[in-house]
C-alpha positions as a printed NumPy array, in Angstrom:
array([[  0.293,  -0.402,  -0.315],
       [  1.355,   3.556,  -0.919],
       [  1.814,   6.102,   2.061],
       [ -0.61 ,   8.016,   0.355],
       [ -3.564,   5.196,   0.838],
       [ -1.842,   4.472,   4.241],
       [ -2.488,   8.032,   5.718],
       [ -6.265,   7.747,   4.259],
       [ -6.745,   4.665,   6.414],
       [ -8.57 ,   2.353,   4.211],
       [ -7.257,   1.622,   0.538],
       [ -9.507,   1.909,  -2.492],
       [-10.637,  -1.533,  -2.091],
       [-11.214,  -1.379,   1.498],
       [-13.111,   2.076,   1.603],
       [-15.649,   0.412,  -1.459],
       [-16.148,  -2.899,   0.42 ],
       [-17.288,  -0.748,   3.332],
       [-19.691,   1.471,   1.73 ],
       [-21.036,  -2.162,  -0.025],
       [-19.478,  -1.716,  -3.169],
       [-17.938,  -4.882,  -3.2  ],
       [-18.929,  -8.508,  -3.065],
       [-17.421,  -8.847,   0.038],
       [-18.841, -11.389,   2.442],
       [-17.654, -13.747,   5.479],
       [-17.566, -17.406,   4.782],
       [-18.381, -19.93 ,   7.21 ],
       [-14.833, -19.91 ,   9.011],
       [-14.947, -15.812,   9.748],
       [-12.97 , -14.665,   7.063],
       [-13.79 , -11.685,   5.442],
       [-13.268, -12.507,   1.912],
       [-12.871,  -9.555,  -1.237],
       [-13.785, -11.228,  -4.619],
       [-12.614,  -9.422,  -7.875],
       [-11.76 , -10.156, -11.092],
       [ -8.035, -10.177, -11.462],
       [ -8.166,  -9.776, -15.636],
       [-10.201,  -6.248, -15.274],
       [ -8.441,  -5.459, -12.038],
       [ -6.287,  -1.846, -13.173],
       [ -4.679,  -1.803,  -9.759],
       [ -4.757,  -3.845,  -6.865],
       [ -2.147,  -2.537,  -4.471],
       [ -5.275,  -2.263,  -1.803],
       [ -6.866,  -5.676,  -2.743],
       [ -6.385,  -6.725,   0.759],
       [ -6.891,  -3.414,   3.058],
       [ -9.328,  -3.713,   6.035],
       [-12.069,  -5.325,   6.583],
       [-10.838,  -8.052,   4.077],
       [ -8.476, -10.639,   4.731],
       [ -8.874, -12.924,   2.428],
       [ -8.836, -12.032,  -1.667],
       [ -9.95 , -14.469,  -4.342],
       [-10.137, -13.812,  -7.922],
       [-12.954, -14.753,  -9.756],
       [-10.952, -14.893, -12.982],
       [ -9.436, -18.159, -11.665],
       [-10.302, -22.057, -12.417],
       [-11.859, -23.358,  -9.689],
       [-11.327, -20.049,  -7.048],
       [-12.309, -21.801,  -3.921],
       [-10.978, -25.359,  -4.392],
       [ -8.736, -26.308,  -1.67 ],
       [ -9.049, -23.179,   0.543],
       [-10.232, -25.495,   3.332],
       [ -6.582, -26.921,   3.25 ],
       [ -5.15 , -23.893,   3.793],
       [ -4.891, -22.472,   7.381],
       [ -4.82 , -18.905,   7.035],
       [ -5.498, -14.979,   8.568],
       [ -4.421, -13.63 ,   5.558],
       [ -4.577, -14.958,   2.071],
       [ -4.608, -14.043,  -2.086],
       [ -5.54 , -16.442,  -4.491],
       [ -5.244, -15.232,  -7.784],
       [ -4.905, -16.475, -11.329],
       [ -1.312, -16.889, -13.196],
       [ -1.897, -13.859, -15.456],
       [ -3.203, -11.462, -12.742],
       [ -0.176, -12.573, -10.563],
       [  2.198, -12.092, -13.388],
       [  0.22 ,  -8.382, -13.948],
       [  0.53 ,  -7.24 , -10.837],
       [  2.953,  -7.176,  -7.821],
       [  0.824,  -9.572,  -5.557],
       [  4.127, -10.102,  -3.496],
       [  3.872,  -6.498,  -2.795],
       [  0.517,  -6.227,  -1.706],
       [  0.704,  -9.404,   0.624],
       [  3.752,  -7.99 ,   2.517],
       [  1.985,  -4.484,   2.94 ],
       [ -1.335,  -6.342,   4.318],
       [  1.18 ,  -8.542,   6.713],
       [  2.912,  -5.342,   8.005],
       [ -0.019,  -3.507,   8.28 ],
       [ -1.836,  -6.231,  10.78 ],
       [  1.617,  -7.254,  12.223],
       [  3.769,  -4.429,  12.925],
       [  6.61 ,  -6.542,  14.092],
       [  7.287,  -7.978,  10.984],
       [  8.433,  -4.852,   9.547],
       [ 12.194,  -5.371,  10.125],
       [ 11.407,  -8.544,   8.339],
       [  9.979,  -7.027,   5.125],
       [ 12.572,  -7.407,   2.606],
       [ 13.654, -11.325,   3.443],
       [  9.703, -11.654,   3.53 ],
       [  9.774,  -9.69 ,  -0.05 ],
       [ 12.389, -11.989,  -1.267],
       [ 11.353, -14.938,  -0.321],
       [  8.178, -14.619,  -1.714],
       [  8.934, -13.389,  -5.052],
       [ 11.022, -16.466,  -5.204],
       [  8.229, -18.914,  -4.171],
       [  6.01 , -17.052,  -6.299],
       [  8.351, -16.855,  -9.336],
       [  8.504, -20.517,  -8.831],
       [  4.796, -21.169,  -8.588],
       [  3.609, -19.23 , -11.739],
       [  6.947, -20.355, -13.983],
       [  7.587, -23.826, -12.908],
       [  4.553, -24.634, -11.702],
       [  1.531, -23.446, -13.535],
       [  2.888, -22.428, -16.56 ],
       [  4.883, -25.673, -16.812],
       [  8.203, -23.987, -17.561],
       [ 11.705, -25.486, -18.119],
       [ 14.156, -22.955, -16.241],
       [ 17.323, -24.548, -17.766],
       [ 16.337, -23.563, -21.725],
       [ 17.545, -20.033, -20.303],
       [ 20.849, -21.276, -20.347],
       [ 21.687, -20.253, -23.926],
       [ 20.177, -17.606, -26.207],
       [ 18.558, -19.43 , -28.369],
       [ 16.437, -21.347, -25.242],
       [ 15.883, -18.083, -23.557],
       [ 14.108, -17.131, -26.784],
       [ 12.121, -20.19 , -26.791],
       [ 11.047, -19.9  , -23.022],
       [  9.892, -16.46 , -23.303],
       [  8.177, -16.994, -26.26 ],
       [  6.257, -20.281, -24.795],
       [  5.414, -18.004, -21.672],
       [  3.518, -15.591, -23.672],
       [  1.919, -18.267, -25.24 ],
       [  0.821, -20.117, -22.416],
       [ -0.231, -16.923, -20.302],
       [ -2.686, -16.148, -23.684],
       [ -3.945, -19.615, -23.141],
       [ -6.684, -19.851, -20.578],
       [ -5.674, -23.38 , -19.527],
       [ -2.695, -22.557, -18.087],
       [ -3.463, -18.63 , -17.479],
       [ -6.514, -19.223, -15.035],
       [ -4.918, -21.665, -12.87 ],
       [ -4.391, -20.078,  -9.711],
       [ -1.213, -19.041,  -7.295],
       [ -2.446, -19.07 ,  -3.472],
       [ -0.157, -16.908,  -0.933],
       [ -1.227, -17.797,   2.351],
       [ -0.318, -16.39 ,   5.813],
       [ -0.712, -17.513,   9.522],
       [  0.994, -16.403,  12.815],
       [  1.051, -16.906,  16.479],
       [  2.912, -15.217,  19.11 ],
       [  6.457, -16.518,  17.875],
       [  6.658, -17.503,  14.199],
       [  4.681, -16.58 ,  11.141],
       [  4.191, -18.965,   8.416],
       [  3.538, -18.315,   4.693],
       [  2.646, -20.642,   2.266],
       [  2.264, -20.477,  -1.579],
       [  0.816, -22.789,  -3.608],
       [  0.198, -23.676,  -7.595],
       [ -1.725, -26.006,  -9.537],
       [  0.885, -27.521, -11.66 ],
       [  2.628, -30.848, -12.133],
       [  4.737, -30.891,  -8.946],
       [  7.846, -31.853,  -8.343],
       [ 10.45 , -33.924,  -6.013],
       [ 12.018, -31.125,  -3.825],
       [ 15.551, -32.02 ,  -2.661],
       [ 15.578, -33.213,   1.025],
       [ 18.825, -30.612,   1.748],
       [ 19.877, -27.7  ,  -0.123],
       [ 22.68 , -28.499,  -2.236],
       [ 24.806, -25.779,  -3.789],
       [ 24.444, -24.54 ,  -7.232],
       [ 26.858, -22.81 ,  -9.422],
       [ 26.396, -19.125,  -9.515],
       [ 26.089, -18.943, -13.397],
       [ 23.265, -22.001, -13.159],
       [ 19.744, -20.586, -14.606],
       [ 17.719, -22.516, -12.555],
       [ 17.944, -24.226,  -8.766],
       [ 18.912, -20.852,  -6.845],
       [ 15.738, -20.047,  -5.674],
       [ 15.028, -22.579,  -3.044],
       [ 18.607, -22.018,  -1.764],
       [ 17.767, -18.241,  -1.35 ],
       [ 14.872, -19.211,   0.325],
       [ 15.966, -21.625,   2.671],
       [ 18.839, -19.148,   3.358],
       [ 16.231, -16.678,   4.562],
       [ 13.633, -18.732,   6.442],
       [ 13.896, -20.644,  10.182],
       [ 12.217, -23.496,   8.222],
       [ 11.227, -24.587,   4.649],
       [  9.119, -27.257,   4.324],
       [  6.982, -28.749,   0.479],
       [  4.049, -30.745,   0.744],
       [  1.345, -31.684,  -2.133],
       [  4.308, -33.375,  -4.295],
       [  5.877, -30.011,  -4.161],
       [  3.23 , -27.598,  -5.494],
       [  3.048, -26.343,  -2.136],
       [  5.85 , -24.784,  -0.276],
       [  5.545, -23.723,   3.735],
       [  8.189, -20.865,   4.605],
       [  8.532, -20.14 ,   8.561],
       [ 10.141, -17.019,  10.232],
       [ 10.762, -16.209,  13.612],
       [  8.76 , -13.301,  14.817],
       [ 11.141, -10.588,  16.733],
       [  9.651,  -9.993,  20.32 ],
       [  6.939,  -7.978,  20.885],
       [  7.754,  -4.407,  22.826],
       [  6.028,  -2.619,  25.207],
       [  2.675,  -1.009,  23.845],
       [  2.831,  -3.315,  20.276],
       [ -0.225,  -5.133,  19.219],
       [  0.103,  -8.97 ,  19.169],
       [ -1.82 ,  -8.356,  15.506]])
């Protein structure tokens, strides 16, 4: 959220939701959910402004599928196309800092790890692209061409990317999930050559997190961060 929006309190989506001008509802779990159309949204930076705690892109295929498997105080699900078109990592980090101010010292680490995880979910997960192609000029051209073709294909472009965050007094867990083919993640982080065109992202994520795990055949990554201790007068959430 930009500084101007922060000074106004509620962001644009928050004000519209509070005025009853967005399809905002409370689900059976008590989450305040805003429904939006990612393909038709010019600016999504305030999509998780209060009162919304979950935001779901109706342009996704099966937008509500599997949400019961993702315990989250804060959740953003968007189509692959919307994820590429908008800075949804920035949206999520800003929403976390707004609700949990003591994560602010971790904001850069959160952004870097989320950017890697979301990029992997989009490129290697939902778009099924092979990062090794980028090792040559011809391969990079094919990689870019294939990516553009698949972003124009609803079978790929509408696959959802989900970012879910949950926390307690001591730690924060962020999960990123895609609907790709999955993969077998390495049991340990192996060294990767600096010139390698793939494989570096997971190592970078492991270096910045307290703990990293994979589930759903590699389609979900869970990243755990230790929270800074509470200071006097600081809200718990």
